[in-house]
Every structure is written in C-alpha cells, then in structure tokens.
N, CA, C and O of each residue as an XYZ file, in Angstrom:
920
protein
N       0.854     -0.782      0.133
C       0.235      0.163     -0.097
C       0.517      1.277     -0.160
O       1.315      1.519      0.747
N       0.255      2.349     -0.886
C       0.859      3.396     -0.803
C       1.323      4.486      0.208
O       0.499      4.989      0.972
N       2.569      4.840      0.222
C       2.075      5.867      2.144
C       1.274      7.277      2.073
O       0.832      7.511      0.947
N       1.096      7.918      2.715
C       0.507      9.263      1.793
C       0.930     10.280      3.236
O       1.376      9.905      4.321
N       0.587     11.720      2.745
C       0.399     12.674      4.102
C      -0.635     12.636      4.443
O      -1.490     12.552      3.562
N      -1.082     12.679      5.894
C      -2.793     13.085      6.361
C      -2.468     13.876      7.248
O      -1.813     13.616      8.257
N      -3.215     15.594      6.697
C      -3.122     16.769      6.904
C      -4.549     17.245      8.175
O      -5.702     17.306      7.750
N      -4.306     17.476      9.362
C      -5.780     17.070      9.682
C      -5.153     19.359     10.586
O      -4.194     19.795     11.223
N      -6.270     19.871     10.092
C      -6.190     21.454     10.586
C      -7.323     21.714     11.102
O      -8.110     20.780     10.952
N      -7.810     22.747     11.745
C      -8.508     23.337     12.370
C      -8.374     24.601     13.751
O      -7.445     25.330     14.099
N      -9.545     24.441     14.180
C     -10.082     25.060     15.378
C      -9.001     25.022     16.651
O      -8.603     23.864     16.521
N      -8.362     25.492     17.663
C      -8.373     24.682     18.431
C      -9.116     24.419     19.523
O      -9.793     25.333     19.993
N      -9.129     22.727     20.313
C     -10.066     22.776     20.911
C     -10.614     21.473     20.490
O     -11.037     20.563     21.203
N     -10.534     21.541     19.249
C     -11.323     20.654     18.069
C     -11.225     19.249     18.395
O     -12.057     18.442     17.982
N      -9.972     18.832     19.319
C      -9.832     17.334     19.545
C      -8.829     16.551     18.454
O      -8.551     15.354     18.538
N      -8.326     17.488     17.379
C      -7.250     17.455     16.243
C      -6.474     16.683     16.642
O      -6.424     15.697     15.906
N      -5.442     16.615     17.953
C      -4.480     15.894     18.488
C      -5.003     14.507     18.496
O      -4.355     13.679     17.856
N      -6.257     14.052     19.225
C      -5.941     13.255     19.858
C      -7.039     12.810     18.715
O      -7.395     11.787     19.301
N      -7.808     12.817     17.566
C      -7.999     12.246     16.161
C      -7.056     11.675     15.803
O      -6.914     10.456     15.909
N      -6.127     12.563     15.244
C      -4.557     12.626     15.093
C      -3.892     10.716     15.456
O      -3.808      9.640     14.863
N      -3.693     11.089     16.289
C      -3.068     10.338     17.419
C      -3.990      9.168     17.276
O      -3.286      8.206     17.580
N      -4.964      8.813     17.033
C      -6.062      7.580     17.319
C      -5.818      6.954     15.541
O      -5.796      5.784     15.159
N      -5.695      7.953     14.906
C      -5.771      7.664     13.366
C      -3.848      6.862     12.940
O      -3.435      5.931     12.248
N      -3.488      7.467     13.459
C      -2.129      7.192     13.276
C      -1.719      5.952     13.873
O      -0.847      5.330     13.266
N      -2.232      5.402     15.086
C      -2.145      4.539     15.834
C      -3.025      3.152     14.820
O      -2.491      2.141     14.362
N      -4.396      3.544     14.717
C      -4.734      2.477     13.705
C      -4.390      2.245     12.449
O      -4.529      1.129     11.948
N      -3.813      3.457     11.681
C      -3.420      2.714     10.448
C      -1.841      2.637      9.994
O      -1.377      2.690      8.855
N      -0.987      2.458     11.592
C      -0.078      2.454     11.121
C       0.992      3.205     11.235
O       2.086      2.693     11.476
N       0.792      4.851     11.041
C       1.415      6.100     10.590
C       2.525      6.622     12.047
O       2.626      6.179     13.191
N       3.277      7.838     11.253
C       3.622      8.231     12.128
C       2.702      9.478     13.201
O       1.646      9.584     12.577
N       2.633     10.051     13.952
C       1.799     10.871     14.210
C       2.762     12.384     15.110
O       3.636     12.304     15.974
N       2.286     13.353     14.609
C       3.729     14.288     14.760
C       2.659     15.891     14.964
O       2.203     16.602     14.070
N       2.580     15.985     15.904
C       1.983     17.151     17.170
C       2.462     18.611     16.774
O       3.002     19.215     17.701
N       2.371     19.246     15.644
C       2.528     20.381     14.993
C       2.213     21.681     16.317
O       3.134     22.409     16.688
N       1.062     21.773     16.790
C       1.024     22.357     17.817
C       1.910     22.264     19.067
O       2.356     23.303     19.555
N       2.218     20.916     19.675
C       3.274     20.725     20.492
C       4.117     21.678     20.229
O       4.585     22.417     21.094
N       4.367     21.737     19.077
C       6.066     22.116     18.851
C       5.648     23.990     19.098
O       6.704     24.609     19.231
N       4.784     24.637     19.153
C       4.752     26.093     19.056
C       4.279     26.088     20.402
O       4.013     27.162     20.943
N       4.125     24.870     21.081
C       3.553     25.095     22.801
C       4.719     25.111     23.361
O       4.810     25.690     24.443
N       6.031     24.416     22.711
C       6.904     23.583     23.447
C       7.991     25.681     23.625
O       8.589     26.277     24.521
N       7.693     25.905     22.436
C       7.839     27.380     21.936
C       7.377     28.195     23.106
O       8.239     28.701     23.825
N       6.201     28.362     23.354
C       5.386     29.338     24.207
C       5.900     29.314     25.616
O       6.022     30.321     26.315
N       6.282     27.706     26.094
C       6.726     27.196     27.082
C       7.962     27.490     27.664
O       7.957     27.511     28.895
N       9.659     27.865     26.758
C      10.294     28.404     27.100
C      10.208     29.441     27.106
O      11.038     29.861     27.912
N       9.413     30.615     26.462
C       9.139     31.592     26.216
C       8.770     32.327     27.849
O       9.128     33.480     28.089
N       8.139     31.615     28.720
C       7.202     31.923     29.997
C       8.500     31.881     30.651
O       8.841     32.928     31.202
N       9.561     30.566     30.727
C      10.358     29.928     31.295
C      10.945     30.812     31.563
O      10.801     31.182     32.728
N      11.731     31.476     30.841
C      12.808     32.296     30.365
C      12.816     33.390     30.518
O      13.868     34.023     30.423
N      11.166     34.208     30.922
C      11.265     35.926     30.886
C      11.341     36.512     29.463
O      11.909     37.561     29.156
N      10.750     35.760     28.728
C      10.620     36.488     27.576
C       9.220     37.298     27.059
O       9.248     38.091     26.118
N       8.174     37.022     27.712
C       6.979     37.781     27.629
C       7.188     39.000     29.117
O       7.697     38.843     30.227
N       6.568     40.106     28.497
C       6.040     41.314     29.342
C       4.844     41.646     28.991
O       4.663     42.377     28.017
N       3.733     41.111     29.804
C       2.258     40.630     29.727
C       2.396     40.037     27.930
O       2.882     38.972     27.551
N       1.806     41.109     27.113
C       1.138     39.400     26.134
C       2.270     40.724     25.013
O       2.238     40.723     23.783
N       2.820     41.335     25.546
C       4.743     41.659     24.471
C       6.322     40.357     24.471
O       7.141     40.052     25.338
N       6.169     40.052     23.464
C       7.215     39.232     23.680
C       8.638     39.694     23.318
O       8.621     40.563     22.445
N       9.955     39.326     23.781
C      10.856     40.082     23.356
C      11.665     39.257     22.139
O      12.424     38.320     22.388
N      11.415     39.695     20.926
C      11.417     38.897     19.657
C      12.787     38.582     19.629
O      13.215     37.437     19.769
N      13.725     39.927     19.389
C      14.894     39.489     19.102
C      15.863     38.748     20.008
O      16.918     38.329     19.532
N      15.561     38.562     21.293
C      15.889     37.427     21.906
C      16.043     35.829     21.764
O      16.974     35.067     22.026
N      14.212     35.554     21.027
C      13.752     34.473     21.086
C      14.491     34.204     19.389
O      14.635     33.011     19.120
N      14.947     35.210     18.280
C      15.164     35.562     17.423
C      16.824     34.770     17.705
O      17.419     33.970     16.983
N      17.058     35.116     18.472
C      18.834     34.581     18.955
C      18.912     33.385     19.878
O      19.940     32.745     20.099
N      17.610     33.130     20.438
C      17.894     31.700     21.315
C      16.898     30.532     20.730
O      16.718     29.470     21.326
N      16.297     30.861     19.524
C      15.486     29.485     18.651
C      16.097     28.717     17.981
O      15.735     27.603     17.604
N      17.210     29.333     17.755
C      17.905     27.963     17.063
C      19.153     26.779     17.456
O      19.891     25.963     16.903
N      18.775     27.380     18.971
C      19.217     26.153     20.086
C      18.303     25.652     20.811
O      18.611     24.970     21.789
N      17.067     25.876     20.497
C      15.648     24.751     21.397
C      15.711     23.203     20.804
O      14.795     23.106     19.988
N      16.109     22.526     20.859
C      15.834     21.460     20.829
C      14.435     20.439     20.827
O      14.478     19.401     21.488
N      13.401     20.738     20.174
C      12.273     20.216     20.159
C      11.960     18.785     19.907
O      12.218     18.459     18.748
N      11.410     17.698     20.761
C      11.850     16.370     20.081
C      10.482     15.438     20.313
O       9.638     15.887     21.088
N      10.295     14.437     19.805
C       8.974     13.775     20.459
C       9.465     12.342     20.460
O      10.037     11.802     19.514
N       9.226     11.876     21.439
C       9.773     10.444     21.421
C       8.092      9.622     21.882
O       6.989     10.132     22.079
N       8.547      8.216     21.923
C       7.293      7.395     22.226
C       7.603      6.963     23.512
O       8.656      6.782     24.124
N       5.891      6.788     23.878
C       5.677      6.163     24.874
C       5.350      5.082     25.124
O       4.137      4.880     25.186
N       6.157      4.106     25.335
C       6.070      2.717     25.140
C       4.559      2.272     25.910
O       3.768      1.536     25.319
N       4.275      2.808     27.281
C       2.447      2.211     27.866
C       1.526      2.616     26.952
O       0.570      1.949     26.556
N       1.869      3.876     26.575
C       0.477      4.380     26.111
C       0.197      4.415     24.725
O      -0.909      4.578     24.211
N       1.846      4.163     23.868
C       1.289      4.036     22.688
C       1.879      5.112     21.876
O       2.504      4.951     20.828
N       1.554      6.507     22.611
C       1.515      7.931     21.936
C       3.133      8.608     22.277
O       3.730      8.334     23.318
N       3.580      9.333     21.433
C       4.441     10.132     21.772
C       4.242     11.355     22.475
O       3.228     11.975     22.796
N       5.489     11.551     22.638
C       5.571     12.905     23.924
C       6.708     14.027     23.322
O       7.703     13.957     22.601
N       5.899     15.206     24.114
C       6.705     16.329     23.276
C       8.114     16.171     24.151
O       7.903     15.524     25.177
N       9.085     16.470     24.048
C      10.445     16.618     25.131
C      11.408     18.593     24.399
O      11.767     19.016     23.300
N      11.405     19.168     25.921
C      11.628     20.285     25.225
C      13.306     20.189     25.888
O      13.500     19.702     27.002
N      14.368     20.692     25.078
C      16.094     20.148     25.047
C      15.676     19.153     26.464
O      15.508     19.591     27.602
N      15.597     18.114     26.148
C      16.055     16.583     26.580
C      14.511     16.646     27.722
O      13.868     15.600     27.813
N      14.158     17.552     28.304
C      12.975     17.406     29.461
C      11.473     17.190     28.797
O      10.726     18.082     28.395
N      11.264     15.936     28.792
C       9.320     15.533     29.096
C       8.707     16.847     29.405
O       8.868     17.296     30.540
N       8.009     17.532     28.515
C       6.905     18.596     29.079
C       5.532     18.744     28.322
O       4.960     19.763     27.933
N       5.151     17.313     28.223
C       3.654     17.362     27.236
C       2.855     17.756     28.063
O       1.801     18.146     27.562
N       2.966     17.859     29.891
C       1.991     18.167     30.658
C       2.022     19.731     30.681
O       1.086     20.524     30.579
N       3.114     19.911     30.813
C       3.185     21.555     31.301
C       3.042     22.307     29.721
O       2.627     23.457     29.862
N       3.252     21.989     28.447
C       2.924     22.766     27.189
C       1.179     22.580     27.039
O       0.668     23.304     26.185
N       0.409     21.819     27.679
C      -0.946     21.873     28.049
C      -1.443     22.167     29.057
O      -2.383     21.479     29.457
N      -0.865     23.595     30.029
C      -1.414     24.445     30.175
C      -2.159     25.963     30.002
O      -1.551     26.826     29.370
N      -3.416     26.247     30.547
C      -4.058     27.114     30.221
C      -3.323     28.317     30.190
O      -3.871     29.123     29.439
N      -1.685     29.011     31.024
C      -0.814     29.612     30.394
C      -0.231     29.673     29.959
O       0.195     30.828     29.972
N       0.583     28.710     29.041
C       0.934     28.244     27.361
C      -0.446     28.412     26.662
O      -0.346     29.161     25.690
N      -1.798     27.902     26.882
C      -2.489     28.322     26.242
C      -2.978     29.572     25.510
O      -3.221     29.712     24.311
N      -3.070     30.505     26.586
C      -3.496     31.741     26.644
C      -2.099     32.674     25.747
O      -2.215     33.897     25.825
N      -1.059     32.236     25.077
C       0.233     32.967     24.675
C       0.394     32.570     23.237
O       0.764     33.210     22.253
N      -0.029     31.211     23.419
C       0.717     29.897     22.234
C       0.474     30.720     21.164
O       1.376     31.000     20.374
N      -0.822     31.208     21.031
C      -0.751     31.748     19.284
C      -0.128     33.333     19.482
O       0.795     33.372     18.667
N      -0.179     34.339     20.011
C       0.691     35.093     20.015
C       2.548     34.806     19.342
O       3.119     35.575     18.569
N       3.296     33.169     20.075
C       4.365     32.832     19.802
C       3.958     32.717     18.381
O       4.467     33.576     17.661
N       2.891     31.576     17.586
C       2.537     31.274     16.732
C       2.524     32.059     15.808
O       3.087     31.579     14.824
N       2.053     33.290     15.619
C       1.997     34.416     14.682
C       3.151     34.818     14.183
O       3.168     35.234     13.024
N       4.712     34.763     15.194
C       5.409     35.375     14.633
C       6.159     34.644     13.731
O       6.406     33.481     14.052
N       6.833     35.310     12.037
C       7.343     34.818     11.008
C       8.147     34.262     11.270
O       8.172     33.236     10.590
N       9.109     34.340     12.089
C      10.363     33.431     12.262
C      10.145     32.372     12.865
O      10.861     31.429     12.526
N       9.276     32.159     13.778
C       8.792     31.073     14.843
C       8.199     29.995     13.464
O       8.947     29.063     13.168
N       7.159     30.120     12.837
C       6.959     29.860     11.978
C       7.480     29.372     11.136
O       7.410     28.144     11.119
N       8.204     30.013     10.102
C       9.712     29.660      9.387
C      10.192     28.674     10.479
O       9.576     27.630     10.261
N      10.799     28.552     11.284
C      11.697     27.493     11.717
C      10.529     25.998     11.825
O      10.714     24.881     11.340
N       9.634     26.375     12.433
C       8.847     25.301     12.861
C       8.487     24.297     11.559
O       8.662     23.078     11.538
N       8.013     25.017     10.625
C       7.747     24.399      9.045
C       8.535     23.563      8.596
O       8.292     22.398      8.278
N      10.103     24.472      8.529
C      11.294     23.508      8.186
C      11.178     22.240      8.723
O      11.213     21.194      8.075
N      11.030     22.358     10.012
C      10.967     21.162     10.512
C      10.241     19.722     11.070
O      10.408     18.660     11.669
N       9.107     20.786     10.214
C       8.016     19.466     10.532
C       8.227     18.862      8.345
O       7.595     17.948      7.814
N       8.791     19.352      7.974
C       8.396     19.123      6.955
C       9.828     18.449      6.433
O      10.028     18.157      5.254
N      10.542     18.303      7.230
C      11.797     17.178      7.616
C      11.325     15.909      8.215
O      11.830     14.788      8.157
N      10.353     16.285      8.747
C      10.386     14.804      9.655
C       8.866     13.915      8.861
O       8.430     12.835      9.260
N       8.205     14.858      7.506
C       7.292     14.093      6.521
C       8.180     13.824      5.645
O       7.463     13.364      4.756
N       9.360     13.773      5.202
C       9.768     13.661      3.853
C       9.942     12.187      3.521
O      10.531     11.983      2.460
N       9.397     10.691      4.479
C       9.322      9.985      4.031
C       8.171      8.992      3.927
O       8.086      7.793      3.663
N       6.925     10.418      4.382
C       5.428     10.447      4.173
C       5.663      9.304      5.021
O       6.725      8.898      5.492
N       3.707      8.553      5.212
C       3.264      7.433      6.308
C       2.972      8.295      7.620
O       2.978      7.805      8.750
N       2.670      9.869      7.289
C       2.523     10.022      8.838
C       1.621     10.949      8.806
O       1.360     11.409      7.695
N       0.752     11.591     10.229
C      -0.194     12.131     10.098
C      -0.068     13.634     11.530
O       0.270     13.579     12.713
N      -0.423     14.548     10.841
C       0.077     15.730     11.097
C      -0.740     17.034     11.477
O      -1.070     17.733     10.520
N      -1.001     17.330     12.360
C      -1.957     18.462     12.627
C      -1.816     19.537     12.843
O      -0.690     19.811     12.427
N      -2.386     20.620     13.367
C      -1.944     21.831     13.106
C      -3.123     23.202     12.742
O      -4.301     23.176     13.098
N      -2.706     23.936     12.243
C      -3.414     25.221     11.968
C      -3.040     25.343     10.410
O      -4.055     25.685      9.804
N      -1.929     25.185      9.534
C      -1.205     25.640      8.811
C      -0.608     24.173      7.834
O       0.054     24.379      6.816
N      -0.833     23.192      8.145
C      -0.432     21.801      7.254
C      -0.767     21.279      6.249
O      -0.134     20.491      5.546
N      -2.470     21.965      6.041
C      -2.652     21.491      4.392
C      -2.768     22.624      3.687
O      -3.537     22.581      2.727
N      -2.104     23.807      3.952
C      -2.106     24.831      3.151
C      -0.744     25.597      2.977
O      -0.508     26.398      2.072
N       0.150     25.215      4.025
C       1.832     25.592      3.805
C       2.494     24.447      3.894
O       2.989     23.847      2.940
N       2.532     23.979      5.491
C       3.402     22.824      5.579
C       3.459     21.557      4.222
O       4.581     21.279      3.799
N       2.764     21.151      3.867
C       2.095     19.991      3.124
C       0.579     20.509      2.147
O      -0.618     20.220      2.182
N       1.336     21.286      1.435
C       0.137     21.602      0.286
C      -0.265     20.374     -0.572
O      -1.162     20.203     -1.397
N       0.498     19.760     -0.192
C       0.311     18.574     -1.649
C       0.056     17.128     -1.002
O       0.238     16.022     -1.511
N      -0.500     17.523      0.481
C      -0.831     16.276      0.818
C      -1.981     16.184      0.364
O      -2.764     17.031     -0.064
N      -2.097     13.988      0.601
C      -3.009     13.678     -0.372
C      -4.449     13.140     -0.034
O      -5.407     12.570     -0.556
N      -3.914     13.795      1.439
C      -5.725     14.063      2.183
C      -5.962     14.937      3.369
O      -6.014     14.384      4.468
N      -6.081     15.953      3.307
C      -6.572     17.005      4.336
C      -8.079     17.247      4.838
O      -9.169     17.288      4.268
N      -7.704     17.370      5.975
C      -8.840     16.997      6.881
C      -9.052     18.612      7.264
O      -7.989     19.225      7.169
N      -9.821     19.172      7.544
C     -10.711     20.925      8.254
C     -11.292     20.374      8.963
O     -12.291     19.711      8.682
N     -10.725     20.536     10.243
C     -11.787     20.020     11.584
C     -12.671     21.425     11.980
O     -12.034     22.452     11.743
N     -13.713     21.586     12.410
C     -14.856     22.819     12.951
C     -15.633     21.816     13.973
O     -15.824     20.602     14.056
N     -15.993     23.040     14.736
C     -16.967     22.965     15.959
C     -17.124     23.997     16.349
O     -16.287     24.856     16.073
N     -18.557     24.402     17.355
C     -18.899     25.712     18.191
C     -17.912     26.155     18.553
O     -17.060     25.267     18.521
N     -17.349     27.460     19.044
C     -16.567     27.922     20.372
C     -17.106     27.553     21.442
O     -16.319     27.485     22.387
N     -18.088     27.304     21.642
C     -19.282     26.838     22.747
C     -18.299     25.170     23.475
O     -17.456     24.758     24.271
N     -19.252     24.825     22.440
C     -18.546     23.251     22.593
C     -17.113     23.081     22.574
O     -16.774     22.250     23.416
N     -16.059     23.608     21.861
C     -14.431     23.783     22.268
C     -14.393     24.096     23.462
O     -13.804     23.260     24.148
N     -14.866     25.155     24.122
C     -14.469     25.379     25.474
C     -14.946     24.653     26.466
O     -14.188     24.404     27.403
N     -15.868     24.316     26.474
C     -16.830     22.424     27.303
C     -15.263     21.573     27.675
O     -14.508     21.201     28.573
N     -15.516     21.632     26.094
C     -14.291     20.391     26.441
C     -12.695     20.729     26.900
O     -11.942     20.062     27.610
N     -12.485     21.962     26.253
C     -11.150     22.040     27.114
C     -11.380     22.563     28.804
O     -10.439     22.560     29.598
N     -13.016     23.073     29.246
C     -12.738     22.962     30.447
C     -12.989     21.894     30.827
O     -12.400     21.731     31.896
N     -13.836     20.599     30.414
C     -13.679     19.488     31.124
C     -12.360     18.188     31.406
O     -12.297     17.189     32.122
N     -11.382     18.886     30.369
C     -10.139     18.139     29.955
C      -8.950     19.047     31.548
O      -8.141     18.306     32.106
N      -9.024     20.128     31.888
C      -8.446     20.572     32.426
C      -8.981     20.375     33.796
O      -8.151     20.408     34.706
N     -10.661     20.106     34.202
C     -11.003     19.598     35.386
C     -10.845     17.998     35.571
O     -11.120     17.464     36.645
N     -10.348     17.218     34.366
C     -10.163     15.623     34.951
C      -8.667     15.827     35.212
O      -8.152     14.837     35.731
N      -7.739     16.969     34.964
C      -6.714     16.775     35.542
C      -6.140     17.590     36.435
O      -4.978     17.983     36.535
N      -7.597     17.898     37.400
C      -6.968     18.910     38.891
C      -6.793     20.370     38.054
O      -6.689     21.495     38.542
N      -6.796     20.137     37.218
C      -6.417     22.048     37.170
C      -7.652     23.076     37.050
O      -8.815     22.814     36.743
N      -7.012     24.455     37.413
C      -7.576     25.515     37.430
C      -8.318     25.955     36.391
O      -7.705     25.901     35.325
N      -9.517     26.408     36.319
C      -9.731     27.184     35.357
C     -11.315     27.153     34.922
O     -12.096     26.202     34.902
N     -11.513     28.564     34.572
C     -13.352     29.099     34.436
C     -13.665     28.591     33.269
O     -12.905     28.427     32.314
N     -14.641     28.371     33.333
C     -15.545     28.281     31.568
C     -15.841     29.309     31.266
O     -16.540     29.204     30.258
N     -15.709     30.447     31.583
C     -15.822     31.867     30.921
C     -14.161     32.243     30.473
O     -13.746     33.099     29.691
N     -13.733     31.664     30.952
C     -11.568     32.317     30.994
C     -11.363     31.497     29.645
O     -10.791     31.839     28.610
N     -12.064     30.204     30.004
C     -11.279     29.507     28.717
C     -12.308     29.912     27.385
O     -11.767     30.174     26.311
N     -13.465     29.942     27.476
C     -14.240     30.604     25.871
C     -13.342     31.577     26.006
O     -12.338     31.119     25.461
N     -13.147     32.418     26.319
C     -13.035     33.831     25.848
C     -11.029     33.379     25.250
O     -10.817     33.609     24.059
N      -9.881     32.845     26.030
C      -9.242     32.119     25.686
C      -9.542     31.672     24.041
O      -9.022     32.276     23.103
N     -10.484     30.497     23.872
C     -11.028     29.674     22.443
C     -10.998     30.510     21.443
O     -10.305     30.312     20.444
N     -12.156     32.087     21.699
C     -12.519     32.895     20.739
C     -11.220     33.818     20.611
O     -11.248     34.472     19.569
N     -10.325     33.993     21.236
C      -9.184     34.767     21.076
C      -8.220     34.162     20.318
O      -7.555     34.750     19.465
N      -8.113     32.890     20.629
C      -7.469     31.833     19.704
C      -8.418     32.319     18.067
O      -7.876     32.961     17.168
N      -9.010     32.121     18.048
C      -9.540     31.695     16.826
C      -9.615     33.378     15.753
O      -9.648     33.620     14.546
N      -9.614     34.175     16.967
C      -9.102     35.591     16.062
C      -7.570     35.863     15.764
O      -7.301     36.457     14.720
N      -6.636     35.503     16.537
C      -5.919     35.405     15.846
C      -5.272     34.787     15.395
O      -4.199     35.298     15.074
N      -5.504     33.174     15.049
C      -5.208     32.200     14.008
C      -5.576     32.662     12.617
O      -4.889     32.444     11.619
N      -6.888     33.416     12.641
C      -7.588     33.543     11.342
C      -7.181     35.098     10.790
O      -7.459     35.569      9.687
N      -6.461     35.728     11.863
C      -6.151     37.334     10.936
C      -4.444     37.242     11.223
O      -3.880     38.320     11.410
N      -3.818     36.292     11.252
C      -1.932     36.472     11.653
C      -0.988     36.767      9.970
O      -1.256     35.810      9.243
N      -0.511     37.270      9.605
C       0.281     37.798      8.547
C       0.381     36.525      7.447
O      -0.197     36.288      6.386
N       1.438     35.805      8.263
C       2.382     34.730      8.073
C       1.091     33.146      8.434
O       0.595     33.151      9.561
N       0.694     32.022      7.520
C       0.358     31.649      7.371
C      -0.931     31.308      8.153
O      -0.904     30.303      8.865
N      -2.073     32.062      8.085
C      -3.264     31.990      8.739
C      -4.207     30.507      8.791
O      -3.834     29.640      8.000
N      -5.115     30.258      9.465
C      -5.799     29.155      9.734
C      -7.151     29.840      8.523
O      -7.947     30.773      8.626
N      -6.923     29.016      7.638
C      -8.279     28.639      6.625
C      -8.384     27.255      6.103
O      -7.333     26.620      6.015
N      -9.259     26.812      5.820
C     -10.169     25.567      4.807
C      -8.906     25.741      3.657
O      -8.692     26.821      3.106
N      -7.901     24.189      3.314
C      -7.858     24.219      1.915
C      -8.672     24.167      0.896
O      -9.622     23.392      1.007
N      -8.573     24.750     -0.026
C      -9.664     24.496     -1.494
C      -9.854     22.734     -1.362
O     -10.898     22.163     -1.677
N      -8.933     22.208     -0.966
C      -9.131     20.771     -1.541
C      -9.226     19.777     -0.529
O      -8.854     18.622     -0.737
N      -9.928     20.334      1.063
C      -9.511     19.485      2.593
C     -10.969     19.660      2.430
O     -11.627     20.640      2.083
N     -11.279     18.557      2.741
C     -12.649     17.849      3.851
C     -12.879     18.570      5.161
O     -12.093     18.778      6.085
N     -14.388     18.962      4.986
C     -14.566     19.476      6.337
C     -15.157     18.459      6.933
O     -15.680     17.494      6.376
N     -15.030     18.785      8.679
C     -15.523     17.880      9.098
C     -16.153     18.263     10.842
O     -15.532     18.146     11.899
N     -17.813     18.816     10.580
C     -17.805     19.603     12.051
C     -18.142     18.428     13.317
O     -19.103     17.703     13.059
N     -17.522     18.203     14.504
C     -17.455     17.309     15.232
C     -18.131     17.353     16.297
O     -18.122     16.454     17.139
N     -18.868     18.529     16.386
C     -19.641     18.956     17.550
C     -20.432     18.067     18.201
O     -20.557     17.928     19.418
N     -21.025     17.398     17.209
C     -22.251     16.388     17.740
C     -21.939     14.806     17.519
O     -22.674     13.887     17.881
N     -20.733     14.689     16.868
C     -20.291     13.526     16.794
C     -19.541     12.482     18.011
O     -18.516     13.018     18.434
N     -19.698     11.718     18.377
C     -19.087     10.523     19.220
C     -17.801     10.185     18.474
O     -17.605     10.320     17.266
N     -16.937      9.713     19.421
C     -15.501      9.123     19.253
C     -15.433      8.355     18.412
O     -14.419      8.563     17.746
N     -16.214      7.222     17.932
C     -16.380      6.307     17.614
C     -16.913      6.537     16.206
O     -16.411      5.802     15.356
N     -18.043      7.613     15.684
C     -18.395      8.393     14.674
C     -17.361      8.505     13.929
O     -16.983      7.755     13.029
N     -16.792      9.699     14.417
C     -15.395     10.109     14.252
C     -14.185      9.326     13.556
O     -13.503      9.558     12.557
N     -14.203      8.468     14.351
C     -13.178      7.385     14.043
C     -13.642      6.515     12.732
O     -12.865      5.922     11.983
N     -14.773      6.552     12.635
C     -15.297      5.649     11.108
C     -15.367      6.681     10.631
O     -14.423      6.634      9.842
N     -15.883      7.789     10.499
C     -15.292      9.047      9.147
C     -13.873      8.973      8.884
O     -13.627      8.872      7.682
N     -12.850      8.992      9.657
C     -11.621      9.594      9.221
C     -10.819      8.150      8.471
O      -9.905      8.166      7.647
N     -11.489      6.998      9.053
C     -10.919      5.658      8.651
C     -11.636      5.558      6.685
O     -11.011      5.525      5.625
N     -12.780      5.543      6.903
C     -13.484      5.717      5.323
C     -12.857      6.743      4.618
O     -12.597      6.496      3.441
N     -12.427      8.296      5.247
C     -11.867      9.162      4.222
C     -10.268      8.551      3.803
O      -9.956      8.709      2.623
N      -9.096      7.760      4.851
C      -8.308      6.973      4.414
C      -8.422      6.286      3.698
O      -7.671      6.154      2.731
N      -9.594      5.498      3.991
C      -9.287      4.658      2.414
C     -10.019      4.980      1.113
O      -9.972      4.151      0.204
N     -10.546      5.873      0.989
C     -11.107      6.785     -0.320
C      -9.135      6.852     -0.751
O      -8.668      6.118     -1.622
N      -8.426      7.662     -0.097
C      -7.622      8.664     -0.646
C      -6.595      7.597     -0.990
O      -6.034      7.689     -2.082
N      -6.150      6.139      0.200
C      -5.515      5.538     -0.613
C      -5.999      4.338     -1.368
O      -5.130      3.471     -1.458
N      -7.148      4.041     -1.939
C      -7.792      3.384     -2.476
C      -7.951      1.727     -1.777
O      -7.708      0.621     -2.261
N      -8.329      2.041     -0.798
C      -8.125      0.370     -0.103
C      -9.408      0.376      0.866
O      -9.980      1.213      1.564
N      -9.568     -0.996      0.550
C     -11.118     -1.303      1.726
C     -10.709     -1.656      2.903
O     -11.525     -1.897      3.794
C-alpha cells in the first residue's frame, strides 16, 4: 500500500490531536503534533522571561530559537508520542492554560513559523505520517494526499477544554476558557503568516455532535478513499 501524508487542520480545542493520534495508531502511521512544537516554544518563552504581558522579546527569541531542541519520543506504555524540550519531558507543561493563552502570540511570529515549518517538512519527508495543526494542508504540506479541516462551535470547544482541565485537577473557569478559545480563533485567522483557513481541497469535519467512534469511522473511511483500500 502506498504511504501518504494526512494533514489535519482546524480550530483550537476541536480534538485534532486526539483524532490524529488515534488514526495514526490505527493505520500504522507516525503522528506528529505540530501544535506541541509551538507550545514548546511558548513554554520556553514563559520559563525564560521573554514575555512582558502579551509582549514578547522577539530579538532575544530570534537569537535563542536555533538552539532549542524540540523532539518527540514514544511512550511505550501508552503507545503515543510525548513532547520533549531541551531533553526534558514537557507534555503536561505545554497543555496548561498559561501556555494556551500565549501560544497564538508566539505562533504568529513569522520567524517562529518558518523554523517550525522547516522542521515539520523534514519530519514528513518519508510520508506515512499524520500531522495536525493550523496550516499543515495549506503551508507545510500543500500537496498532502488527504486533508481534513476540523471545526466545532466555540462553546462546545470551550466545554471540552474545561472538562479536560477539570479531569487533570487544573484550575480554569469556563468563561475564561471560552474567551481564550475565541481570542485564539481571532489571532489564528488574522495573522499575516500562514493564517488558519480551510485548504481548497480539504474535507470539512464538524465534530460538534459526533461521538469518538463516529469520528473514528468517518476518518478511516476518508483514509481508505484516499489510498484506494477497503
């Protein structure tokens, strides 16, 4: 069977990462979380004092970015990759509300996006990958054989994020999370470099009212159509 690139784009808190991980595991592909890469850079900025409110020291980040080591290593117990920053496991650290509230600011920087896109394209050279993010089907892999664009209402996405934080025992109010979701949408769609948009040849998936199983079956059907398998 020929290997393809599967690009899954869409709004924040749509469950893109979960569906991409599950699909990759189901079909035996490698999963790459592009969003985690931007979150790792954001975490670095927070931990090293590059933020003053919502203003970032871009000159310092430009100088230090080439030395950042962002990598993914497989967790053999869960069968899923985890994010490492400079050799340290940061999978949980990058999922906090503090990082979520700043990541769109970092991701809007042209030099950050250019660096991450180069790294992502290197990772996908051999195909057989599932990658999710905001600009995978439009910028990173415009020739991907299967492109999915995921959407859901801001309210449903905020509830999902709220439930996720509650399950982890982390603080956060629904109202604050909804504001964060809407603000991230605004920044992602209006940034000058690689704005969030549906690729012309992408298939839209509104998962607002789909179960995990229904979503899984829909994705597998699209994969079979793209690869000509049954």
